N, CA, C and O atoms as CSV, one atom per row, in Angstrom:
chain,resi,resn,atom,element,x,y,z
A,1,UNK,N,N,31.620,145.158,91.802
A,1,UNK,CA,C,31.807,144.065,90.599
A,1,UNK,C,C,30.647,143.839,89.744
A,1,UNK,O,O,29.772,143.095,90.185
A,2,UNK,N,N,30.520,144.297,88.733
A,2,UNK,CA,C,29.368,144.015,87.782
A,2,UNK,C,C,29.788,142.443,87.153
A,2,UNK,O,O,30.819,142.098,86.576
A,3,UNK,N,N,28.720,141.756,87.464
A,3,UNK,CA,C,28.938,139.940,86.592
A,3,UNK,C,C,28.172,140.387,85.377
A,3,UNK,O,O,27.263,141.215,85.445
A,4,UNK,N,N,28.550,139.840,84.316
A,4,UNK,CA,C,27.944,139.761,82.929
A,4,UNK,C,C,27.639,138.577,82.460
A,4,UNK,O,O,28.200,138.045,81.502
A,5,UNK,N,N,26.799,138.142,83.068
A,5,UNK,CA,C,26.283,136.228,82.552
A,5,UNK,C,C,25.115,136.381,81.827
A,5,UNK,O,O,23.929,136.461,82.149
A,6,UNK,N,N,25.965,136.414,80.339
A,6,UNK,CA,C,25.004,136.319,78.952
A,6,UNK,C,C,26.304,135.551,78.032
A,6,UNK,O,O,27.427,135.076,78.200
A,7,UNK,N,N,25.500,135.747,77.183
A,7,UNK,CA,C,26.541,135.225,76.148
A,7,UNK,C,C,27.244,136.294,75.133
A,7,UNK,O,O,27.944,135.990,74.168
A,8,UNK,N,N,26.919,137.557,75.544
A,8,UNK,CA,C,27.389,138.924,74.702
A,8,UNK,C,C,28.894,139.477,75.831
A,8,UNK,O,O,28.754,140.044,76.914
A,9,UNK,N,N,30.102,139.148,75.250
A,9,UNK,CA,C,31.312,139.219,75.579
A,9,UNK,C,C,31.139,140.953,75.977
A,9,UNK,O,O,30.269,141.567,75.359
A,10,UNK,N,N,31.975,141.698,77.003
A,10,UNK,CA,C,31.799,142.888,77.117
A,10,UNK,C,C,32.501,143.511,76.304
A,10,UNK,O,O,32.372,144.706,76.037
A,11,UNK,N,N,33.458,142.612,75.750
A,11,UNK,CA,C,34.219,143.393,74.375
A,11,UNK,C,C,33.672,143.949,73.423
A,11,UNK,O,O,34.144,144.843,72.722
A,12,UNK,N,N,32.241,143.255,73.320
A,12,UNK,CA,C,31.575,143.431,71.973
A,12,UNK,C,C,30.465,144.585,72.523
A,12,UNK,O,O,29.589,145.020,71.776
A,13,UNK,N,N,30.594,144.959,73.726
A,13,UNK,CA,C,29.581,145.995,74.066
A,13,UNK,C,C,30.017,147.631,73.559
A,13,UNK,O,O,31.181,147.988,73.376
A,14,UNK,N,N,28.883,148.450,73.397
A,14,UNK,CA,C,29.061,149.922,73.143
A,14,UNK,C,C,29.458,150.510,74.267
A,14,UNK,O,O,29.201,150.103,75.400
A,15,UNK,N,N,30.183,151.617,73.944
A,15,UNK,CA,C,30.558,152.648,75.183
A,15,UNK,C,C,29.268,152.680,76.472
A,15,UNK,O,O,29.332,152.161,77.587
A,16,UNK,N,N,28.146,153.460,75.877
A,16,UNK,CA,C,27.461,153.686,76.629
A,16,UNK,C,C,26.871,152.428,77.285
A,16,UNK,O,O,25.870,152.685,77.953
A,17,UNK,N,N,27.179,151.317,77.270
A,17,UNK,CA,C,26.741,150.271,77.955
A,17,UNK,C,C,27.968,150.072,79.301
A,17,UNK,O,O,27.860,150.022,80.526
A,18,UNK,N,N,29.189,149.992,78.298
A,18,UNK,CA,C,30.396,150.048,79.174
A,18,UNK,C,C,30.053,150.935,80.106
A,18,UNK,O,O,30.282,150.525,81.244
A,19,UNK,N,N,29.538,152.116,80.035
A,19,UNK,CA,C,29.987,153.155,81.252
A,19,UNK,C,C,28.807,153.025,82.404
A,19,UNK,O,O,28.932,153.208,83.615
A,20,UNK,N,N,27.492,152.610,81.579
A,20,UNK,CA,C,26.408,152.238,83.027
A,20,UNK,C,C,26.679,151.051,83.412
A,20,UNK,O,O,25.890,150.546,84.210
A,21,UNK,N,N,27.870,150.252,82.964
A,21,UNK,CA,C,28.158,149.268,84.257
A,21,UNK,C,C,29.395,149.411,85.056
A,21,UNK,O,O,29.562,148.791,86.106
A,22,UNK,N,N,30.291,150.259,84.538
A,22,UNK,CA,C,31.370,150.491,85.695
A,22,UNK,C,C,31.418,151.489,86.619
A,22,UNK,O,O,32.351,152.086,87.155
A,23,UNK,N,N,29.931,151.572,86.725
A,23,UNK,CA,C,29.714,152.519,87.892
A,23,UNK,C,C,29.869,151.069,89.263
A,23,UNK,O,O,30.178,151.263,90.439
A,24,UNK,N,N,29.598,149.922,88.724
A,24,UNK,CA,C,29.246,148.999,89.768
A,24,UNK,C,C,30.754,148.255,90.056
A,24,UNK,O,O,31.011,147.263,90.738
A,25,UNK,N,N,31.578,149.074,89.316
A,25,UNK,CA,C,33.069,148.442,89.482
A,25,UNK,C,C,33.387,147.672,88.221
A,25,UNK,O,O,32.787,147.786,87.152
A,26,UNK,N,N,34.563,146.752,88.519
A,26,UNK,CA,C,34.717,145.849,87.317
A,26,UNK,C,C,33.582,144.946,86.938
A,26,UNK,O,O,32.742,144.369,87.630
A,27,UNK,N,N,33.822,144.990,85.457
A,27,UNK,CA,C,33.104,143.857,84.543
A,27,UNK,C,C,33.835,142.609,84.561
A,27,UNK,O,O,35.028,142.498,84.282
A,28,UNK,N,N,33.117,141.752,84.877
A,28,UNK,CA,C,33.740,140.548,84.753
A,28,UNK,C,C,32.832,139.455,83.605
A,28,UNK,O,O,31.662,139.208,83.899
A,29,UNK,N,N,33.228,139.045,82.753
A,29,UNK,CA,C,32.323,137.838,81.886
A,29,UNK,C,C,32.471,136.350,82.523
A,29,UNK,O,O,33.436,135.633,82.785
A,30,UNK,N,N,30.936,136.212,82.659
A,30,UNK,CA,C,30.899,134.801,83.105
A,30,UNK,C,C,29.648,133.849,82.341
A,30,UNK,O,O,28.511,133.713,82.793
A,31,UNK,N,N,30.206,133.204,80.998
A,31,UNK,CA,C,29.371,133.032,80.072
A,31,UNK,C,C,28.040,131.913,80.299
A,31,UNK,O,O,28.036,130.819,80.864
A,32,UNK,N,N,27.059,132.583,79.691
A,32,UNK,CA,C,25.820,131.688,79.779
A,32,UNK,C,C,26.003,130.477,79.435
A,32,UNK,O,O,26.861,130.355,78.561
A,33,UNK,N,N,25.459,129.398,79.837
A,33,UNK,CA,C,25.560,128.195,79.264
A,33,UNK,C,C,24.903,127.803,78.470
A,33,UNK,O,O,23.815,128.371,78.561
A,34,UNK,N,N,24.928,126.850,77.381
A,34,UNK,CA,C,23.948,126.133,76.680
A,34,UNK,C,C,22.854,125.228,77.610
A,34,UNK,O,O,23.205,124.426,78.475
A,35,UNK,N,N,21.732,125.471,77.316
A,35,UNK,CA,C,20.701,124.716,78.006
A,35,UNK,C,C,20.059,123.986,77.152
A,35,UNK,O,O,19.559,124.461,76.133
A,36,UNK,N,N,19.995,122.585,77.516
A,36,UNK,CA,C,19.138,121.552,76.282
A,36,UNK,C,C,18.158,121.864,76.626
A,36,UNK,O,O,17.952,122.336,77.744
A,37,UNK,N,N,17.237,121.670,75.693
A,37,UNK,CA,C,15.592,121.653,75.801
A,37,UNK,C,C,15.130,120.410,76.313
A,37,UNK,O,O,14.133,120.299,77.027
A,38,UNK,N,N,16.072,119.208,75.837
A,38,UNK,CA,C,15.733,117.970,76.942
A,38,UNK,C,C,15.913,118.148,78.387
A,38,UNK,O,O,15.242,117.386,79.084
A,39,UNK,N,N,16.593,118.899,78.927
A,39,UNK,CA,C,16.815,119.272,80.403
A,39,UNK,C,C,15.651,118.862,81.172
A,39,UNK,O,O,14.722,118.731,80.375
A,40,UNK,N,N,15.354,118.654,82.116
A,40,UNK,CA,C,14.659,118.552,82.974
A,40,UNK,C,C,14.458,119.885,84.260
A,40,UNK,O,O,15.226,120.847,84.295
A,41,UNK,N,N,13.647,119.759,84.948
A,41,UNK,CA,C,13.585,121.100,85.410
A,41,UNK,C,C,14.127,120.898,86.734
A,41,UNK,O,O,14.347,121.937,87.357
A,42,UNK,N,N,14.371,119.903,87.259
A,42,UNK,CA,C,15.371,119.481,88.235
A,42,UNK,C,C,16.886,119.561,87.949
A,42,UNK,O,O,17.742,119.913,88.760
A,43,UNK,N,N,17.079,119.190,86.700
A,43,UNK,CA,C,18.550,119.378,85.890
A,43,UNK,C,C,19.020,120.971,85.921
A,43,UNK,O,O,20.145,121.443,86.087
A,44,UNK,N,N,17.584,121.704,85.673
A,44,UNK,CA,C,18.341,123.522,85.401
A,44,UNK,C,C,18.056,123.642,86.447
A,44,UNK,O,O,18.009,124.871,86.414
A,45,UNK,N,N,17.786,123.391,87.501
A,45,UNK,CA,C,17.774,124.356,88.829
A,45,UNK,C,C,19.111,123.901,89.053
A,45,UNK,O,O,19.959,124.781,88.909
A,46,UNK,N,N,19.600,122.570,89.419
A,46,UNK,CA,C,21.044,122.102,89.922
A,46,UNK,C,C,21.856,123.283,89.407
A,46,UNK,O,O,22.514,124.068,90.090
A,47,UNK,N,N,21.661,123.273,87.765
A,47,UNK,CA,C,22.708,124.016,87.201
A,47,UNK,C,C,22.461,125.572,87.434
A,47,UNK,O,O,23.446,126.310,87.457
A,48,UNK,N,N,21.146,126.115,87.613
A,48,UNK,CA,C,21.492,127.152,88.389
A,48,UNK,C,C,22.205,127.466,89.684
A,48,UNK,O,O,22.907,128.467,89.830
A,49,UNK,N,N,22.018,126.692,90.477
A,49,UNK,CA,C,22.341,126.732,91.570
A,49,UNK,C,C,23.914,126.475,91.670
A,49,UNK,O,O,24.636,127.033,92.496
A,50,UNK,N,N,24.311,125.624,90.787
A,50,UNK,CA,C,26.321,125.968,90.483
A,50,UNK,C,C,26.488,127.360,90.252
A,50,UNK,O,O,27.237,128.057,90.937
A,51,UNK,N,N,25.535,127.946,88.923
A,51,UNK,CA,C,26.503,129.073,88.446
A,51,UNK,C,C,25.985,130.477,89.509
A,51,UNK,O,O,26.742,131.445,89.579
A,52,UNK,N,N,25.073,130.475,90.051
A,52,UNK,CA,C,24.567,131.061,91.107
A,52,UNK,C,C,25.621,130.853,92.168
A,52,UNK,O,O,25.840,131.946,92.690
A,53,UNK,N,N,26.081,130.265,92.498
A,53,UNK,CA,C,27.558,129.908,93.390
A,53,UNK,C,C,28.431,130.312,93.028
A,53,UNK,O,O,29.262,130.743,93.827
A,54,UNK,N,N,28.714,130.376,91.293
A,54,UNK,CA,C,29.875,130.932,90.648
A,54,UNK,C,C,30.077,131.924,91.194
A,54,UNK,O,O,30.948,132.154,92.033
A,55,UNK,N,N,28.634,133.188,90.418
A,55,UNK,CA,C,28.681,134.390,90.244
A,55,UNK,C,C,29.034,135.247,91.912
A,55,UNK,O,O,29.610,136.308,92.154
A,56,UNK,N,N,28.439,134.301,92.742
A,56,UNK,CA,C,28.429,134.618,94.331
A,56,UNK,C,C,30.247,134.894,94.638
A,56,UNK,O,O,30.693,135.855,95.265
A,57,UNK,N,N,30.837,134.099,94.190
A,57,UNK,CA,C,31.900,134.203,94.540
A,57,UNK,C,C,32.828,135.598,94.070
A,57,UNK,O,O,33.786,135.928,94.769
A,58,UNK,N,N,32.439,136.426,92.763
A,58,UNK,CA,C,32.878,137.555,92.750
A,58,UNK,C,C,32.374,138.894,93.388
A,58,UNK,O,O,32.672,140.034,93.030
A,59,UNK,N,N,31.357,138.426,94.641
A,59,UNK,CA,C,30.824,139.323,95.220
A,59,UNK,C,C,30.460,140.632,94.871
A,59,UNK,O,O,30.905,141.680,95.339
A,60,UNK,N,N,29.215,140.397,93.601
A,60,UNK,CA,C,28.853,141.237,92.829
A,60,UNK,C,C,28.093,142.176,93.206
A,60,UNK,O,O,27.316,141.822,94.092
A,61,UNK,N,N,28.013,143.125,92.919
A,61,UNK,CA,C,26.715,143.851,93.002
A,61,UNK,C,C,26.110,144.263,92.141
A,61,UNK,O,O,25.404,145.211,92.485
A,62,UNK,N,N,26.020,143.926,90.868
A,62,UNK,CA,C,24.831,143.870,89.816
A,62,UNK,C,C,25.592,142.822,89.053
A,62,UNK,O,O,26.765,142.816,88.681
A,63,UNK,N,N,24.333,141.666,88.872
A,63,UNK,CA,C,24.451,141.098,87.845
A,63,UNK,C,C,23.402,140.840,86.823
A,63,UNK,O,O,22.258,140.405,86.954
A,64,UNK,N,N,24.191,141.281,85.583
A,64,UNK,CA,C,23.262,141.068,84.086
A,64,UNK,C,C,22.905,139.748,83.841
A,64,UNK,O,O,23.786,138.998,83.421
A,65,UNK,N,N,21.641,139.264,84.045
A,65,UNK,CA,C,21.821,137.891,83.726
A,65,UNK,C,C,20.287,137.646,82.312
A,65,UNK,O,O,19.087,137.654,82.586
A,66,UNK,N,N,20.761,137.501,81.225
A,66,UNK,CA,C,20.160,137.260,80.760
A,66,UNK,C,C,20.338,135.862,79.706
A,66,UNK,O,O,21.482,135.725,79.272
A,67,UNK,N,N,19.393,134.901,79.296
A,67,UNK,CA,C,19.818,133.364,78.555
A,67,UNK,C,C,18.295,133.072,78.479
A,67,UNK,O,O,17.245,133.712,78.526
A,68,UNK,N,N,18.752,131.621,78.319
A,68,UNK,CA,C,17.331,130.687,78.295
A,68,UNK,C,C,16.537,130.997,79.544
A,68,UNK,O,O,16.892,131.245,80.696
A,69,UNK,N,N,15.252,130.899,78.910
A,69,UNK,CA,C,14.491,131.635,80.308
A,69,UNK,C,C,14.367,131.093,81.570
A,69,UNK,O,O,14.282,131.781,82.587
A,70,UNK,N,N,14.350,129.728,81.544
A,70,UNK,CA,C,14.246,129.116,82.886
A,70,UNK,C,C,15.539,128.801,83.272
A,70,UNK,O,O,15.448,127.810,83.997
A,71,UNK,N,N,16.512,129.084,83.176
A,71,UNK,CA,C,17.707,129.089,83.872
A,71,UNK,C,C,17.911,130.500,84.322
A,71,UNK,O,O,18.498,130.687,85.387
A,72,UNK,N,N,17.439,131.619,83.539
A,72,UNK,CA,C,17.104,133.214,84.034
A,72,UNK,C,C,16.815,133.157,84.879
A,72,UNK,O,O,17.517,133.371,85.867
A,73,UNK,N,N,15.463,132.790,84.887
A,73,UNK,CA,C,14.395,132.585,86.313
A,73,UNK,C,C,15.286,132.393,87.473
A,73,UNK,O,O,15.564,133.205,88.355
A,74,UNK,N,N,15.679,131.189,87.321
A,74,UNK,CA,C,16.316,130.447,88.457
A,74,UNK,C,C,17.680,131.235,89.105
A,74,UNK,O,O,17.682,131.816,90.190
A,75,UNK,N,N,18.367,131.164,88.555
A,75,UNK,CA,C,19.384,131.959,88.163
A,75,UNK,C,C,19.087,133.582,89.315
A,75,UNK,O,O,19.617,134.050,90.322
A,76,UNK,N,N,18.201,133.869,88.605
A,76,UNK,CA,C,17.734,135.358,89.253
A,76,UNK,C,C,17.005,135.063,90.288
A,76,UNK,O,O,17.612,135.611,91.209
A,77,UNK,N,N,16.179,134.597,90.687
A,77,UNK,CA,C,15.857,133.958,91.726
A,77,UNK,C,C,16.660,133.411,93.215
A,77,UNK,O,O,16.379,133.663,94.387
A,78,UNK,N,N,17.726,132.592,92.644
A,78,UNK,CA,C,18.481,132.316,93.574
A,78,UNK,C,C,19.686,133.907,94.265
A,78,UNK,O,O,20.110,134.186,95.387
A,79,UNK,N,N,19.777,134.310,93.431
A,79,UNK,CA,C,20.681,135.978,93.576
A,79,UNK,C,C,20.007,136.551,94.186
A,79,UNK,O,O,20.447,136.882,95.287
A,80,UNK,N,N,18.798,136.915,93.872
A,80,UNK,CA,C,17.639,137.995,94.742
A,80,UNK,C,C,17.318,137.459,96.404
A,80,UNK,O,O,17.116,138.273,97.306
A,81,UNK,N,N,17.312,136.132,96.593
A,81,UNK,CA,C,17.607,135.529,97.552
A,81,UNK,C,C,18.240,136.065,98.392
A,81,UNK,O,O,17.843,136.356,99.520
A,82,UNK,N,N,19.626,136.313,97.792
A,82,UNK,CA,C,20.719,136.652,98.655
A,82,UNK,C,C,21.361,138.295,98.601
A,82,UNK,O,O,22.512,138.697,98.772
A,83,UNK,N,N,20.279,138.920,98.333
A,83,UNK,CA,C,20.435,140.568,98.279
A,83,UNK,C,C,20.980,141.042,96.924
A,83,UNK,O,O,21.109,142.235,96.646
A,84,UNK,N,N,21.266,140.112,96.165
A,84,UNK,CA,C,21.669,140.857,94.855
A,84,UNK,C,C,20.833,141.501,94.014
A,84,UNK,O,O,19.714,141.065,93.742
A,85,UNK,N,N,21.370,142.701,93.493
A,85,UNK,CA,C,20.877,143.517,91.974
A,85,UNK,C,C,20.669,142.499,91.128
A,85,UNK,O,O,21.528,141.687,91.473
A,86,UNK,N,N,20.046,142.012,90.205
A,86,UNK,CA,C,19.840,141.463,88.784
A,86,UNK,C,C,19.011,142.521,88.235
A,86,UNK,O,O,18.253,143.324,88.779
A,87,UNK,N,N,19.413,142.284,86.758
A,87,UNK,CA,C,18.908,142.892,85.679
A,87,UNK,C,C,19.330,142.328,84.730
A,87,UNK,O,O,20.143,141.412,84.597
A,88,UNK,N,N,18.281,143.369,83.508
A,88,UNK,CA,C,18.497,143.024,82.307
A,88,UNK,C,C,18.884,143.861,81.464
A,88,UNK,O,O,18.596,144.895,82.067
A,89,UNK,N,N,19.385,144.229,80.383
A,89,UNK,CA,C,19.959,144.819,79.478
A,89,UNK,C,C,18.383,145.278,78.259
A,89,UNK,O,O,17.889,144.546,77.401
A,90,UNK,N,N,17.990,146.616,78.620
A,90,UNK,CA,C,16.938,147.116,77.912
A,90,UNK,C,C,17.557,148.199,76.629
A,90,UNK,O,O,18.075,149.313,76.694
A,91,UNK,N,N,17.293,147.469,75.697
A,91,UNK,CA,C,17.743,148.328,73.818
A,91,UNK,C,C,16.758,148.420,72.805
A,91,UNK,O,O,15.973,147.516,72.517
A,92,UNK,N,N,16.825,149.651,72.219
A,92,UNK,CA,C,15.992,149.719,71.330
A,92,UNK,C,C,16.188,149.030,69.901
A,92,UNK,O,O,17.043,149.417,69.105
A,93,UNK,N,N,15.388,148.063,69.678
A,93,UNK,CA,C,15.541,147.248,68.571
A,93,UNK,C,C,14.858,148.253,67.227
A,93,UNK,O,O,13.825,148.900,67.053
A,94,UNK,N,N,16.042,147.956,66.480
A,94,UNK,CA,C,15.916,149.359,65.161
A,94,UNK,C,C,16.066,148.129,64.044
A,94,UNK,O,O,17.075,147.424,64.069
A,95,UNK,N,N,14.959,147.896,63.015
A,95,UNK,CA,C,14.977,147.085,61.732
A,95,UNK,C,C,14.595,147.623,60.652
A,95,UNK,O,O,13.556,148.225,60.381
A,96,UNK,N,N,15.765,147.298,59.862
A,96,UNK,CA,C,15.861,148.016,58.447
A,96,UNK,C,C,15.457,146.666,57.819
A,96,UNK,O,O,15.627,145.545,58.297
A,97,UNK,N,N,14.926,146.986,56.725
A,97,UNK,CA,C,14.344,145.850,55.791
A,97,UNK,C,C,14.440,146.305,54.328
A,97,UNK,O,O,13.808,147.211,53.784
A,98,UNK,N,N,15.402,145.449,53.786
A,98,UNK,CA,C,15.554,145.603,52.473
A,98,UNK,C,C,14.954,144.473,51.387
A,98,UNK,O,O,15.134,143.269,51.573
A,99,UNK,N,N,14.446,144.838,50.588
A,99,UNK,CA,C,13.296,143.704,49.629
A,99,UNK,C,C,14.195,143.843,47.960
A,99,UNK,O,O,14.355,145.011,47.604
A,100,UNK,N,N,14.636,142.979,47.190
A,100,UNK,CA,C,15.002,142.617,45.953
A,100,UNK,C,C,14.239,141.722,45.316
A,100,UNK,O,O,13.396,141.273,46.092
A,101,UNK,N,N,14.138,141.100,43.843
A,101,UNK,CA,C,13.085,140.578,43.518
A,101,UNK,C,C,13.813,139.124,44.129
A,101,UNK,O,O,13.088,138.137,44.259
A,102,UNK,N,N,14.562,139.082,44.317
A,102,UNK,CA,C,14.692,137.867,45.125
A,102,UNK,C,C,14.933,137.488,46.659
A,102,UNK,O,O,15.194,136.370,47.104
A,103,UNK,N,N,14.806,138.491,47.245
A,103,UNK,CA,C,14.802,138.277,48.921
A,103,UNK,C,C,14.822,139.360,49.494
A,103,UNK,O,O,15.120,140.449,49.005
A,104,UNK,N,N,14.470,139.093,50.682
A,104,UNK,CA,C,14.622,140.393,52.041
A,104,UNK,C,C,14.948,140.205,52.579
A,104,UNK,O,O,14.707,139.076,53.008
A,105,UNK,N,N,16.298,141.374,53.542
A,105,UNK,CA,C,16.775,141.508,54.455
A,105,UNK,C,C,16.572,142.470,55.162
A,105,UNK,O,O,16.449,143.649,54.829
A,106,UNK,N,N,16.508,141.801,56.602
A,106,UNK,CA,C,16.607,142.286,57.432
A,106,UNK,C,C,17.909,142.634,58.357
A,106,UNK,O,O,18.565,141.694,58.806
A,107,UNK,N,N,18.246,143.854,58.614
A,107,UNK,CA,C,19.053,144.402,59.387
A,107,UNK,C,C,18.607,145.094,61.135
A,107,UNK,O,O,17.831,145.946,61.567
A,108,UNK,N,N,19.422,144.322,61.600
A,108,UNK,CA,C,19.135,144.617,63.283
A,108,UNK,C,C,19.936,145.196,63.985
A,108,UNK,O,O,21.062,144.806,64.294
A,109,UNK,N,N,19.370,146.241,64.308
A,109,UNK,CA,C,20.865,147.016,65.211
A,109,UNK,C,C,20.059,147.329,66.911
A,109,UNK,O,O,18.937,147.820,67.035
A,110,UNK,N,N,20.861,146.951,67.943
A,110,UNK,CA,C,20.053,147.466,69.201
A,110,UNK,C,C,20.792,148.500,69.664
A,110,UNK,O,O,22.003,148.693,69.557
A,111,UNK,N,N,19.854,149.225,70.251
A,111,UNK,CA,C,21.004,150.486,70.935
A,111,UNK,C,C,20.806,150.246,72.366
A,111,UNK,O,O,19.650,150.162,72.780
A,112,UNK,N,N,21.602,150.149,73.013
A,112,UNK,CA,C,21.473,149.785,74.434
A,112,UNK,C,C,20.605,151.681,75.270
A,112,UNK,O,O,20.770,152.892,75.121
A,113,UNK,N,N,19.961,150.989,75.876
A,113,UNK,CA,C,19.067,152.596,76.646
A,113,UNK,C,C,19.525,152.060,78.291
A,113,UNK,O,O,20.149,152.937,78.888
A,114,UNK,N,N,19.347,151.001,78.949
A,114,UNK,CA,C,19.522,150.949,80.312
A,114,UNK,C,C,19.640,149.777,80.819
A,114,UNK,O,O,19.332,148.884,80.030
A,115,UNK,N,N,20.091,149.316,82.214
A,115,UNK,CA,C,19.688,148.375,82.795
A,115,UNK,C,C,18.402,148.271,83.486
A,115,UNK,O,O,17.956,149.307,83.981
A,116,UNK,N,N,17.718,147.156,83.601
A,116,UNK,CA,C,16.523,147.455,84.432
A,116,UNK,C,C,16.530,146.054,85.383
A,116,UNK,O,O,16.721,144.902,84.993
A,117,UNK,N,N,16.322,146.416,86.435
A,117,UNK,CA,C,16.251,145.431,87.853
A,117,UNK,C,C,15.164,144.270,87.184
A,117,UNK,O,O,14.351,144.496,86.288
A,118,UNK,N,N,15.395,142.954,87.894
A,118,UNK,CA,C,14.328,142.329,87.832
A,118,UNK,C,C,13.082,142.211,88.968
A,118,UNK,O,O,12.085,141.532,88.723
């Protein structure tokens, strides 16, 4: 089982990213929660424990974990302590910039390359 714990549902992934994921089994989306900047460290830790437990119910072989930095840190730490492989998607960021008299537009394209474990 491959758990996608991000805000980027698998239905929006490229063929390359899906192919890199399915080698771990079925892909399941677990949406990453919004984390208030007002949350205390203890609140973030408690929420991380709740989500880590939810993720563990899938018995994952790999968890893609990307989101708010502190929550990500704690979820990764909990899952790794349980022997789960956890990583991030590594992408090439390609930016094109178009400037006119009145504005500058940036278009960003992310091209998936690989998963890298934490």
